[in-house]
N, C-alpha and C positions, 0 to 999 in steps of 0.2 A: 415493266416494260422491260429485257429482255430481250435483244434483238441477238439473234445467229452473227458470226466472221460474216458470212457470205451477206447479209443483212444491210452488216454495219458497212461493210463496203460498199452499197449500191449505194449504201441513206449518201454516203458521203461521192459516190460517181456524183447525184442526183444534185446536194447541194453544191455543189463547184462550178456543177456548167449553172445555174441556178443563179451563184452568185455571178459569174464572174462573162456571162452572156445571154441570162433574163432579164435580170434584176436594169440594168440600162436602160431594155428598154419593154421596160413596163408599163409607162405614158400609149407608147408607139402599140404597143396587143391591144389598150382598149381603144384608143380610136383607131385604128387601123385595118385592125385582127392581127393573129400570129404571123409572122410574118417569111419567108420563102426557108431566108438562110439557118433559124431560126429548130425548125421543122424537117431541117435536112438534117441539121447535127445530132435533130434527136433521135433522127435513123440510125444517125451512121454511133447512137454510144448504145443501140440497141432497142430502147423505149417505146418504138414503134410499132416491134412485132415481140412485143415481152411475151407475151400469150399465145405467138408460133409458137414449134418447137424447131431445135437448131438446124435439122432436118431441111428446114423451109426456110430458112433465114435468119429466125425470131432468136431471142434471150432463152425461151422455153421456161418463164418464170413461174413458181408456184402460186398457190393463191393473197399468200401472207406476203412472199419477198415485194408481186403487184403494189398491193399496200403499201410493204415498205414506196415505192417507185411516185406511187400517188400521190399520198402527205408530204413531202422531199419537193415534189413540183407544186400539187397545189399551196404549198408557204407561200410558194414565191411569183405566180400567177395560179390559178384556178383556170384561168381559160386556156393555155397548153394542157394541163391536166387533164379537161374534160375534151380536147383535143384527141391525147392519147387514149385513152379512157372510151371516145370513137370507134379510135382504129383496133382493137381492142374488145376492150367487151361488147360493143354492136356490129364489129366485121368483122377481122380475125377468130373469135372464139365459136358464132353461132356457125359458120362461113366451114371451118372444120368439124365441129358435132353434129351436125345437119346437115350437111354437101357430102357431094359424092368425091373420091379423092381426086378423081380429076379435076373438077371442077375449085377446088379447093386449090391446090399443092400453086398452079401458074398466078390465082390473085395475091392468097397469101405472101410470099414470095415477092410481088409488085411490091405491094402496100408497107413487106416488114423496110422494105427498102427507103421507102417515101419518092418512091421516084409515081406511084398516083396514091390517092385516098381512099377510103370506102364507107358506106353509112348505113345505117339503117331503118327505114320506113314501116313506122305500126300504128298501130290504134289498140292495144292493146288498152290501150286506161284512158283513151275517148275515144265519146261516138264520131265517126267523121260523118261529115257533109255530103259530101259525095262516097255512096264506096267504092270501095275497088274488085276490080272482077279481071280476071282469066277465063279466056273461052280460049282451046286449046293451048300455043302455045305462047295466045294475044295479052297482056299483060293492059288494061284497061281504065284509066280511073285519078283521085288525085291525091293527096295525100300531104297531113302538113301541121308541122312544130317539125321539120325535116332536119334532123344536123349535119352540118352541112352540105347543101344541096345541092351543090355546085360539084361534089367528089364524083368521080370516075366512076364508080362504080355500088351500084343500092340493091339492096337486099330491103324487098319488099315483102311483107306480111299481110297478104291477101283472108280478111278473115271469113271475108264469107261464104267462098272453098273452103280455107283452113290449107291454104297452102303460102310456101314460101318460094319469092320468086327472085332471081338474079337477074337484075336487067343495066342496061347502061342507064348513062343521066335523061332525066328525062327535063321536061323542061318548063324550065326555074318560071313560074305565077308571078310569085315576089318572094324578096328575100327581106328579114327582118333582124335588128341585133336583140337579142333579153336584156331587158334591165341591169344584169350581168354575168357571168360568162360574156363582153362584148367582143373579144379575141374570140368568138366562133359563131357565125352566122348560121339564123335559122329558115328556115323559108318552107314554101306551098312549090309542090309540083307536080306538075302533070304529063299524068304515063304513056302512053298509046303504042309499045311495038311488040314485039318479040323479047321470051325472055323463056331464062332457063329454070324448069320447076327443082328443087330441093327435093330428094327422094324421101324425109325426112317425113314415118305417117302425122298423123295429128299433132302439124306443125307451130297451132295457138299453145295448148299447150305445154309442147318443149321447150316455145317460145318464152314463153312464162315461166317456166323455171327458171332457161339461162338467166334472164334480167331479174328474177331471183336471187343467183351467184352476185353478178355485178350489182346488189346491192351493198353486199361489200367492199366494193370499188370509191360508192358514193361516198360511205361514210370514209373508209380514207378519205379525198382531198375534202371536208366538212371538213376530219381533225385536221387536218394540214390551214384548212381559216382558220380555226380557233387558233391552235398552236403562236401564227402571227400573230392571233388579234390578243394573247394573253402577252407575248414576248415585248412586242409593241408597248402598251399599256404601263408590264413595269418598268420597262426600258427611258418610257417616259415620266414616267411617278417621280422617279430617281431623278431627274435631272429640271427639270421643272421646277420652278421657285414658287412661289404663290405668301404671301403676310411674313418673308425671309425666314421660310420653310418651304421644306421642299412637300413636293405633292404626297409623296411613303408615308410623310409624317402623319397623316389624317389619320386618323383609322377609319374614318369609313371610305373611304380611298385601296388605307392598303390590302382590308375587309373584303373589297369586292374584287381586287384583284388576286386576295390569296385564295377566295372562293374559287372564282372561272377557273386559277390554276387546278388546285384542288378537282375539278371534275374530269377539264381535262387528260387525268392522269386516271382519272376512274374510270371512262368512258377508253382512252385508248388499252388500257388490259385490256378490257373488254374485245376489245373489233381485234385485238392479238393473242386472245389467249385460245383455246385449243380448239375451240367446236363454235365460234359465236352464231346466233344466229342471225342473220345474212338481213333480214329483214329491221327486224330490233335493234340491233347495230346500227344502219341508217337510222331511223331514228332518230337515240337514242343522238350518234352523232350530228346530225343537220340543227335539232333544239339546243346543242352547246352551243354548236355554230354562231345561229342566227345570238345565241347571246352573249357569247363573247366577244363579238365583234360591236353591238352594238353597246358592249359596258366598259369597249377601246373609246371609241365614239365619245363614250360620256367619259370620261376619262382621261381625254384630249382636251373636251370642248370645243372652243371650234375651229378649233384646228382639225378635229379631224374630220370637218368635214368638205379640206380641203380636198381634190384629187391628185393633188402633186406630193402631195403627205400618204394615201398611199391603203387610209383608214377606211374613209367610207368604200372603200372598194370591196374589202373585205364582207360588211354588212348586202353588197346589193350582188357578191355571189353568192350566197348565206343561202338569200333568198331564190333566187334563181335558182344553183343548185336545188333545193327542197320540191324543182316543181318535174326531175328530172322521176322517172321507172313510176312515173303511176301519181305521184304528190302523197306527205302525208295523210289524208284520209283513204286512199288506197294502201297504206299499211298499216292504216288502226284497221280498216275492218279484217284485211289477211291475217292478222295476227290474232282480232275476234270470235275469227271461225274458226279459226285454227283449235283458241282455247278452250271457246263458245260455242262449237258447232258454227253448220251451213246454213245454219237461219239468222245470229245473231248481225245485226245490224241493218237490217232490213227494212225498219218503219224508220 
């Protein structure tokens, strides 16, 4: 993979931020969530408005540069990378593409600056227990699995009426953490108040298209997990001795690490190729992240399960990331129907 000069600079900026400010807070992020000072610093560096145009206070990154950013952040903290992903892919991109300028401008500037947070409540990939409805300008109902449920601004997909609403914070009925991405809260939210409607026609199809594009960002985060896992396994194998020999001298371990490294470079080349299929890239990268993180745990042995070592976090984050934007089964169905037709995978 060959990066352009501006992409190399961006990766260096993100890596230096991670090494100097994020790495020391890694356990705190896992136990308490991403701290406010880190989010403010991320906003100052332009990360929270990565996909927003400069005239709205953003960095105006293209899809490839945005992937470089997410991979670099995820290598250090997937929770922080996912927070950045929520602000950009799940809030800023939809409101810019589907909203009216007068709706988008003030909110995008506010979120990009870090003064407030946005989120997206959707039921594209699961049947809601209590469907959302909208009568006139009033939004009613509940949504579950909402990232950052206490965010100030909520984009809410009302599938029954095929509309996307812009609401203030609802009532958080339940807040919980997943097995991975522990630095980001999810929750069940009840809405019951006035909301603006975004003018986009056929909101379900439009949002589904945006979420397919966002799959490339998930692939980049998965690459960050895999990269950290492979590097940690290689370093440990070179440092650790067993039976008066380095672990790297044992052929099975050496082959294990080498194979994961080769797969990482292959998938990375596809993700950063000229026109990758976002869904295929997400499938490949997430499968690799799970395999590589499991490999790294096995190379570390018992140490791989200690929280302060940070290897088990990679496996948990890979598992949690696999449930984002529909999960593996939904991606396979999407690809199968694209290849085989609309009747594929119905039985």
